[in-house]
BAKE-750175 format. One line per 5 residues: number of its first residue (from 0); their letters; for each residue x, y, z of C-alpha. Coordinates in pm, 1 decimal, always signed. Example, Ala and Ser with C-alpha at 12.3 -4.5 7.8 and 13.67 -1.06 7.14 Angstrom:
<atoms>
0) as) +1230.0/-450.0/+780.0; +1367.0/-106.0/+714.0 .
</atoms>
This chain:
<atoms>
0) mrfrw) +8367.2/-7033.7/-21712.3; +8486.8/-7031.0/-21350.6; +8473.3/-6650.4/-21351.9; +8117.5/-6652.3/-21482.4; +7998.5/-6892.4/-21210.8 .
5) tvill) +8176.2/-6681.6/-20949.6; +7990.5/-6374.0/-21070.7; +7659.9/-6560.8/-21064.0; +7727.7/-6691.0/-20712.4; +7815.9/-6343.7/-20584.4 .
10) aclya) +7502.2/-6202.7/-20746.4; +7287.8/-6467.1/-20577.2; +7450.3/-6401.3/-20241.0; +7394.1/-6028.3/-20283.7; +7030.7/-6085.2/-20380.5 .
15) gqima) +6990.9/-6306.1/-20073.7; +7130.1/-6029.3/-19855.1; +6888.3/-5779.6/-20010.5; +6597.6/-6019.5/-19954.6; +6703.0/-6068.6/-19593.8 .
20) qvnsd) +6708.1/-5692.9/-19549.6; +6361.1/-5664.6/-19699.3; +6225.0/-5944.7/-19479.7; +6376.2/-5792.2/-19166.2; +6214.9/-5453.5/-19225.3 .
25) glnpd) +6062.7/-5380.9/-18887.0; +5840.9/-5108.8/-19029.6; +5631.8/-5344.0/-19242.3; +5491.3/-5639.0/-19046.6; +5175.1/-5640.2/-19262.7 .
30) rildp) +5252.4/-5808.4/-19593.0; +5075.5/-6024.3/-19850.8; +5325.5/-6244.3/-20031.8; +5082.5/-6458.3/-20233.4; +4882.1/-6261.4/-20496.8 .
35) sihtv) +4586.7/-6497.7/-20461.9; +4525.7/-6383.2/-20102.2; +4277.4/-6099.9/-20044.5; +4085.7/-5922.4/-19767.8; +4303.0/-6025.5/-19475.1 .
40) lihpt) +4132.0/-5921.7/-19151.3; +4250.2/-5943.2/-18790.4; +4045.5/-5783.8/-18512.6; +3888.7/-5860.0/-18174.5; +3596.1/-6098.4/-18206.3 .
45) gnpla) +3277.3/-5902.0/-18263.3; +3453.6/-5567.8/-18317.9; +3588.8/-5542.5/-18675.7; +3690.7/-5176.0/-18639.8; +3902.3/-5217.5/-18324.7 .
50) apmvs) +4279.6/-5251.7/-18298.0; +4414.0/-5611.0/-18311.1; +4485.4/-5629.4/-17938.5; +4420.4/-5897.8/-17676.2; +4484.4/-5894.9/-17305.0 .
55) lnygg) +4746.8/-6126.6/-17162.0; +4553.9/-6181.7/-16839.3; +4188.9/-6103.5/-16901.7; +4094.3/-6319.0/-17199.8; +3946.6/-6215.2/-17531.8 .
60) alqis) +4032.7/-6338.9/-17878.1; +4120.6/-6217.0/-18224.2; +3927.8/-6321.6/-18533.6; +4155.1/-6380.4/-18834.4; +4013.5/-6435.1/-19184.3 .
65) fddfk) +4120.2/-6418.5/-19547.7; +4006.2/-6513.1/-19897.9; +4206.9/-6735.1/-20133.4; +4134.3/-6698.6/-20505.3; +4295.4/-7036.0/-20577.2 .
70) asyqd) +3948.4/-7162.0/-20482.0; +4063.0/-7504.7/-20369.8; +4164.6/-7629.3/-20028.6; +4521.4/-7540.4/-19932.9; +4732.5/-7669.3/-19645.9 .
75) yayli) +4773.8/-7349.5/-19443.7; +4910.9/-7309.8/-19092.5; +5018.3/-7022.6/-18870.1; +5274.3/-6930.1/-18609.5; +5340.7/-6618.9/-18402.4 .
80) elvds) +5663.5/-6427.1/-18346.2; +5734.5/-6188.6/-18059.3; +5919.8/-5877.5/-18181.2; +6031.0/-5549.7/-18024.3; +5831.8/-5225.8/-18013.3 .
85) nwksi) +5972.4/-5127.3/-18355.8; +5869.5/-5461.0/-18513.0; +6227.7/-5587.0/-18530.4; +6313.4/-5950.9/-18456.8; +6457.9/-6029.7/-18114.6 .
90) nmndf) +6678.7/-6313.8/-17994.9; +6423.4/-6536.5/-17822.3; +6308.0/-6893.9/-17879.5; +5937.6/-6932.8/-17936.4; +5895.3/-7163.3/-17634.9 .
95) eyvng) +5987.8/-6860.1/-17421.9; +5680.6/-6665.4/-17535.4; +5432.4/-6935.3/-17651.6; +5217.3/-7161.1/-17438.0; +5138.2/-7469.7/-17645.5 .
100) fnqnk) +5236.4/-7531.7/-18007.0; +5367.4/-7260.3/-18236.3; +5265.5/-7432.3/-18558.7; +4892.2/-7481.6/-18601.8; +4687.5/-7583.3/-18904.5 .
105) itsfs) +4399.2/-7368.5/-19030.2; +4110.2/-7609.7/-19073.2; +3802.4/-7386.1/-19075.3; +3694.7/-7264.5/-19419.8; +3391.6/-7210.7/-19641.2 .
110) vssia) +3351.3/-7205.3/-20018.8; +3220.8/-6897.1/-20194.3; +2869.4/-6916.4/-20329.5; +2672.4/-6683.1/-20558.3; +2979.7/-6461.0/-20604.8 .
115) sqkyf) +3121.4/-6457.7/-20957.1; +3473.3/-6449.1/-20810.3; +3538.4/-6797.6/-20670.7; +3736.5/-6819.0/-20347.6; +3787.1/-7016.6/-20028.4 .
120) hyqfa) +3723.7/-6816.3/-19712.1; +3945.8/-6923.8/-19420.0; +3903.5/-6812.2/-19062.2; +4027.3/-6899.1/-18712.7; +4045.2/-6750.9/-18364.6 .
125) fpnnn) +4354.3/-6672.3/-18158.7; +4453.7/-6728.6/-17878.4; +4313.4/-7081.1/-17849.1; +4375.9/-7403.9/-17657.8; +4666.3/-7497.2/-17885.4 .
130) ckprl) +4852.8/-7166.0/-17882.5; +4862.5/-6875.8/-17637.3; +5114.7/-6598.2/-17575.0; +5318.5/-6608.6/-17253.2; +5447.8/-6251.0/-17273.5 .
135) sgnyi) +5305.4/-5912.4/-17361.8; +5438.1/-5709.6/-17653.5; +5421.9/-5674.0/-18030.6; +5360.3/-5993.5/-18225.6; +5355.6/-6089.5/-18591.6 .
140) lkvfk) +5113.6/-6356.8/-18710.5; +5268.6/-6557.2/-18995.5; +5053.1/-6776.4/-19218.9; +5244.8/-7028.7/-19430.3; +5181.0/-7315.8/-19667.8 .
145) ngdke) +5250.5/-7692.7/-19678.2; +5426.3/-7701.4/-19343.0; +5708.5/-7480.6/-19471.3; +5754.1/-7183.9/-19237.2; +5959.4/-7006.9/-19503.8 .
150) nlift) +5673.0/-7033.6/-19755.7; +5479.0/-6738.3/-19615.1; +5154.4/-6624.1/-19774.7; +5090.7/-6323.2/-19547.5; +5185.9/-6164.1/-19215.2 .
155) rrfyv) +4988.1/-5940.0/-18981.9; +5068.7/-5744.3/-18666.5; +4884.1/-5778.9/-18338.0; +4936.1/-5671.9/-17977.8; +4925.3/-5848.6/-17642.6 .
160) adnlv) +4895.7/-5618.0/-17339.1; +4934.9/-5709.3/-16972.3; +4791.0/-5378.5/-16841.6; +5040.8/-5311.9/-16563.7; +4991.7/-4936.6/-16592.4 .
165) ninaq) +4686.0/-4716.3/-16569.1; +4653.8/-4473.2/-16862.6; +4459.9/-4150.0/-16835.3; +4464.1/-3958.3/-17164.4; +4288.8/-3663.4/-17326.5 .
170) vqepf) +4280.9/-3489.6/-17663.6; +4349.6/-3117.3/-17628.6; +4421.0/-2812.7/-17841.5; +4791.5/-2749.8/-17903.5; +4941.6/-2453.3/-17718.0 .
175) dgtis) +5080.4/-2318.9/-18046.4; +4822.3/-2068.3/-18173.3; +4915.9/-2132.3/-18537.5; +4786.8/-2491.7/-18519.0; +4548.3/-2481.3/-18222.9 .
180) kthqr) +4238.9/-2493.6/-18449.2; +4376.8/-2744.8/-18699.8; +4566.2/-3003.7/-18494.9; +4510.3/-3224.3/-18190.8; +4748.5/-3285.8/-17901.4 .
185) ikasi) +4754.8/-3593.2/-17677.7; +4810.8/-3546.1/-17304.9; +4874.9/-3871.2/-17116.7; +4927.5/-3966.1/-16752.8; +5083.3/-4306.7/-16682.7 .
190) dirni) +5066.1/-4462.9/-16336.3; +5362.0/-4701.3/-16310.2; +5326.4/-4815.1/-15947.9; +5267.8/-5179.6/-16051.1; +5588.1/-5211.3/-16255.2 .
195) pnfqn) +5848.4/-5391.0/-16040.3; +6183.9/-5213.1/-16000.1; +6076.4/-4939.6/-16240.8; +6347.0/-4747.0/-16424.7; +6234.0/-4424.9/-16592.4 .
200) nqlti) +6461.1/-4451.7/-16897.1; +6315.2/-4788.2/-16996.9; +5960.8/-4666.7/-17071.4; +5836.3/-4553.0/-17414.0; +5496.7/-4427.9/-17532.0 .
205) kvvqn) +5365.6/-4458.5/-17885.6; +5044.8/-4288.5/-18002.7; +4868.7/-4388.5/-18325.8; +4592.7/-4190.4/-18498.7; +4309.6/-4392.6/-18656.0 .
210) yrynd) +4513.2/-4716.0/-18662.4; +4778.8/-4581.3/-18901.5; +5042.9/-4789.0/-18728.3; +5324.7/-4685.6/-18961.2; +5298.4/-4322.9/-18842.4 .
215) pktta) +5319.9/-4335.2/-18462.9; +5430.5/-4043.5/-18249.3; +5685.8/-4163.1/-17996.2; +5813.9/-4015.7/-17672.3; +6027.0/-4146.3/-17386.4 .
220) tpsfm) +6061.0/-3822.0/-17191.9; +5788.6/-3731.2/-16942.2; +5721.7/-3363.9/-16872.3; +5737.5/-3437.3/-16501.1; +5672.3/-3712.2/-16244.5 .
225) rnsvl) +5423.1/-3684.1/-15958.3; +5456.8/-3968.7/-15706.7; +5405.6/-4278.8/-15925.9; +5246.3/-4091.7/-16217.2; +5440.5/-3984.7/-16526.2 .
230) efnne) +5292.6/-3686.7/-16710.6; +5346.3/-3662.0/-17087.7; +5242.9/-3316.1/-17196.8; +5524.4/-3201.9/-17423.7; +5396.3/-2962.5/-17688.7 .
235) gelvf) +5602.5/-3079.5/-17982.5; +5587.5/-3459.0/-17949.9; +5229.4/-3592.4/-17951.2; +5065.1/-3351.5/-18197.8; +4864.2/-3475.9/-18497.4 .
240) pagke) +4689.5/-3304.8/-18790.6; +4317.1/-3329.9/-18715.6; +4210.2/-3377.2/-19078.2; +3843.4/-3403.2/-19167.3; +3585.3/-3679.3/-19136.4 .
245) arwld) +3674.6/-3958.8/-19378.4; +3547.1/-3991.4/-19733.9; +3327.3/-4294.9/-19791.9; +3234.9/-4548.2/-20056.1; +2933.0/-4778.6/-20026.2 .
250) lqslq) +2997.6/-5103.8/-20214.9; +2735.2/-5312.4/-20037.5; +2560.0/-5366.5/-20370.4; +2717.7/-5429.6/-20708.9; +2380.5/-5387.9/-20880.1 .
255) lrsdr) +2261.9/-5048.5/-20753.7; +2473.7/-4734.6/-20767.7; +2532.0/-4567.9/-20433.2; +2583.1/-4191.5/-20407.3; +2959.4/-4207.7/-20470.5 .
260) vavin) +2946.9/-4449.4/-20766.9; +2941.2/-4318.0/-21124.3; +2943.3/-4643.2/-21325.8; +2891.8/-5014.9/-21256.5; +2996.5/-5248.5/-21537.4 .
265) nneat) +2887.4/-5608.4/-21478.0; +2961.4/-5724.6/-21832.4; +3307.3/-5853.6/-21746.3; +3417.5/-6152.7/-21537.5; +3507.3/-5914.3/-21254.7 .
270) pkiiv) +3265.9/-5622.2/-21212.9; +3422.1/-5280.4/-21267.5; +3317.4/-4976.6/-21068.7; +3414.9/-4618.2/-21142.9; +3394.7/-4384.4/-20844.5 .
275) kpegs) +3289.8/-4025.8/-20905.0; +3593.9/-3795.7/-20940.1; +3705.8/-3631.1/-20617.0; +3910.1/-3324.0/-20533.2; +4034.8/-3114.3/-20246.6 .
280) ranll) +3806.1/-3054.3/-19949.2; +4047.8/-2809.3/-19785.2; +3823.0/-2507.1/-19841.9; +3498.9/-2675.2/-19738.8; +3346.4/-2595.4/-19401.7 .
285) yatfk) +3371.1/-2863.6/-19136.8; +3066.8/-3089.3/-19113.6; +3010.3/-3350.1/-18843.2; +2899.7/-3696.1/-18946.9; +2969.6/-4048.2/-18824.6 .
290) dlngg) +3249.6/-4215.1/-19016.0; +3472.6/-4521.8/-18984.2; +3796.8/-4325.5/-18931.9; +3965.8/-4492.7/-19227.5; +3833.9/-4841.8/-19155.5 .
295) flimn) +3598.1/-5062.3/-19355.7; +3326.9/-5319.9/-19294.3; +3266.1/-5626.1/-19511.3; +2889.3/-5643.9/-19569.7; +2630.9/-5651.4/-19846.3 .
300) tdnlq) +2270.5/-5573.2/-19925.6; +2243.7/-5830.2/-20206.4; +2281.1/-6152.0/-20005.3; +2291.2/-6271.3/-19646.2; +2636.1/-6415.5/-19568.9 .
305) senqn) +2910.3/-6157.9/-19607.9; +3199.3/-6398.8/-19554.3; +3149.2/-6625.0/-19855.7; +2875.8/-6458.3/-20063.5; +3028.4/-6113.6/-20107.4 .
310) dyaqv) +3168.1/-6056.5/-20453.8; +3475.0/-5859.9/-20564.1; +3503.0/-5565.1/-20802.0; +3778.9/-5362.3/-20966.2; +3722.4/-5012.7/-20826.6 .
315) qftyv) +3876.0/-4708.1/-20994.4; +3935.2/-4394.3/-20785.1; +4007.6/-4052.0/-20938.9; +4146.9/-3742.8/-20768.0; +4142.1/-3416.5/-20965.3 .
320) pkdni) +4415.7/-3168.3/-20863.7; +4370.8/-2793.3/-20904.1; +4381.8/-2691.2/-21271.9; +4462.8/-3055.2/-21357.1; +4828.9/-2989.5/-21270.8 .
325) pfldq) +5022.0/-3257.0/-21075.0; +5158.8/-3169.8/-20732.8; +5516.7/-3046.3/-20755.0; +5767.9/-3266.6/-20566.7; +5486.4/-3430.7/-20372.9 .
330) rlymv) +5328.3/-3773.1/-20372.5; +4954.2/-3827.0/-20336.8; +4839.4/-4126.2/-20131.2; +4508.2/-4290.6/-20053.0; +4526.5/-4392.3/-19686.0 .
335) gsitn) +4324.3/-4607.2/-19450.1; +4257.3/-4976.3/-19409.5; +4160.1/-4974.9/-19777.8; +4535.7/-4960.1/-19855.1; +4641.0/-5151.6/-19542.2 .
340) nkida) +4718.6/-4834.9/-19344.4; +5052.4/-4804.4/-19519.9; +5207.3/-4509.2/-19699.3; +5404.3/-4678.7/-19974.0; +5391.7/-4753.9/-20345.5 .
345) saemq) +5076.4/-4963.6/-20305.2; +4890.5/-4660.6/-20166.5; +5029.9/-4400.1/-20407.0; +4800.1/-4244.5/-20669.6; +4940.0/-4226.4/-21022.8 .
350) fdvkq) +4904.5/-3915.3/-21237.9; +4750.1/-3957.8/-21584.3; +4899.1/-3684.3/-21802.8; +4631.3/-3707.3/-22074.4; +4340.3/-3666.4/-21833.9 .
355) gvyqk) +4518.0/-3443.9/-21583.4; +4404.3/-3657.0/-21286.9; +4543.2/-3901.0/-21031.7; +4401.7/-4252.9/-21043.0; +4422.9/-4584.3/-20860.6 .
360) tlllk) +4238.7/-4912.7/-20912.6; +4184.8/-5150.6/-20621.6; +4027.7/-5495.6/-20606.6; +3773.7/-5466.9/-20324.6; +3525.3/-5700.9/-20161.2 .
365) qgyys) +3169.9/-5579.7/-20113.0; +3144.4/-5357.2/-19807.7; +3151.7/-5002.6/-19676.3; +3488.9/-4823.8/-19701.1; +3633.6/-4500.8/-19563.0 .
370) yhyil) +3959.7/-4329.2/-19655.2; +4152.7/-4002.0/-19689.1; +4391.2/-3849.1/-19940.7; +4720.5/-3710.5/-19811.9; +5026.3/-3543.6/-19961.6 .
375) rdrna) +5384.8/-3615.6/-19862.0; +5680.8/-3413.4/-19984.2; +5926.1/-3633.3/-20175.0; +6233.3/-3481.3/-20014.1; +6117.0/-3354.4/-19674.5 .
380) pndld) +5799.9/-3540.4/-19573.3; +5616.5/-3383.5/-19278.2; +5318.9/-3575.7/-19147.8; +5183.0/-3263.8/-18976.5; +5099.7/-3136.2/-19326.8 .
385) dftet) +4929.3/-3456.7/-19447.3; +4576.9/-3318.1/-19491.2; +4651.4/-2950.1/-19549.4; +4590.5/-2941.5/-19926.0; +4368.4/-3245.2/-19979.1 .
390) egnhf) +4126.6/-3258.3/-19686.1; +4181.3/-2956.7/-19463.1; +4229.2/-2968.9/-19085.5; +3970.1/-2894.6/-18817.6; +4025.7/-2941.3/-18445.9 .
395) etenn) +3664.6/-3062.5/-18409.9; +3727.1/-3371.7/-18626.4; +3644.6/-3698.5/-18452.3; +3954.5/-3923.8/-18442.1; +4059.4/-4235.4/-18252.6 .
400) ysilv) +4397.0/-4247.0/-18079.5; +4560.4/-4569.8/-17963.2; +4810.7/-4524.4/-17680.4; +5071.1/-4796.7/-17629.6; +5307.3/-4802.5/-17331.3 .
405) yyrap) +5621.7/-5016.9/-17358.4; +5867.4/-5111.7/-17086.9; +6201.2/-5287.2/-17133.3; +6286.3/-5448.8/-16800.6; +6661.5/-5437.6/-16727.9 .
410) gtpnd) +6842.8/-5742.2/-16865.2; +6558.6/-5857.7/-17093.4; +6552.3/-5857.3/-17476.3; +6179.7/-5788.7/-17518.6; +5959.6/-5481.0/-17484.5 .
415) qlvgf) +5661.9/-5548.6/-17259.5; +5339.0/-5382.6/-17366.3; +5240.6/-5277.2/-17016.4; +4946.8/-5061.7/-17123.2; +4712.4/-5015.8/-17418.9 .
420) ttins) +4403.4/-4801.2/-17459.5; +4210.3/-4624.0/-17733.6; +4050.8/-4284.2/-17676.2; +3827.0/-4071.6/-17893.8; +3885.3/-3701.7/-17955.9 .
425) tqnw) +3523.7/-3616.4/-17867.3; +3524.7/-3786.6/-17525.6; +3621.9/-3478.3/-17330.0; +3428.2/-3212.9/-17525.2 .
</atoms>
């Protein structure tokens, strides 16, 4: 009996260690841990497609909202955690980076109306009079239940920048002729004159394409320095596949079929929508049109109030590979905000052997969505090849690039976000 309890205790300890490892994964600060939570949004007030960034010194606020299918009032609160530039925890007490209280109740909510799916819609703004960040850097917003900070329901990343550096950046053709018409290269100049006691080896740049935060390009080595300006122009470091303008799906109405919808079934408790089958666009000519670069907007044409009148639907996507044969040693993903900008199991398409197609079903709120399909090799993933087979790559494609500049001052445990800007690939054409 003693042996059995020893085995059980060791198993529990091991499971606890595994859970701790999962929870400390710095690559995944965006998680939903309660299955009743849906459509978590965090963005600057009035700009739902922008990066979740606020300025440390010049004001501005983030709008945070989410839907709870429990459809009854819950005791939710939030706190913030300052982490390093790789989203790993650091050894700092919250009073060192928070002005005010770091445990605040969420009291603003509305009850769904008209929608067949019942939910409570919660929302709040941050920073506010009760809680403000003291330091710049990467932060994780943590929403928890019943005053228990360990009882998390979801987490979301956001950024606080103090804009100590001036960033001048452009999107250019790569020097390499083999990819000059299919990829885009970022050239950046960073003026560091306002950083006290600057040390060159303490600065890092991360560049993110279309808010896919899990796939940043990182460099810490400038090509050269001119007075107080660091030039980052290395050919092999800040190069991205250009892709093609995003695919789209209009779900503003659950009564009328938009051009991408094949079937709407409203006979079930949750409406079911079947999207027209899709395939590779690699051989199609490039066409310019305005897209959301993988983002989405919550809106409708059926009612007036998107926040608490939009309904939900089960939406089935289908991708048809060439000759209905699955990709060999490759995984197919649907990417964009529609799958939380992550490339993991939740974004992976599953192959149906009987039909010879890849499929995925997502529960989506009424709105307008954009997304891409990408392939990643199982054994040797190369993000420069993401769109090659599924979308095609064209240098002319309009993309957004977020440039983040981090500085670790000597003797400090935190990475300051000393600069943040977003540029568009068409700005300098």
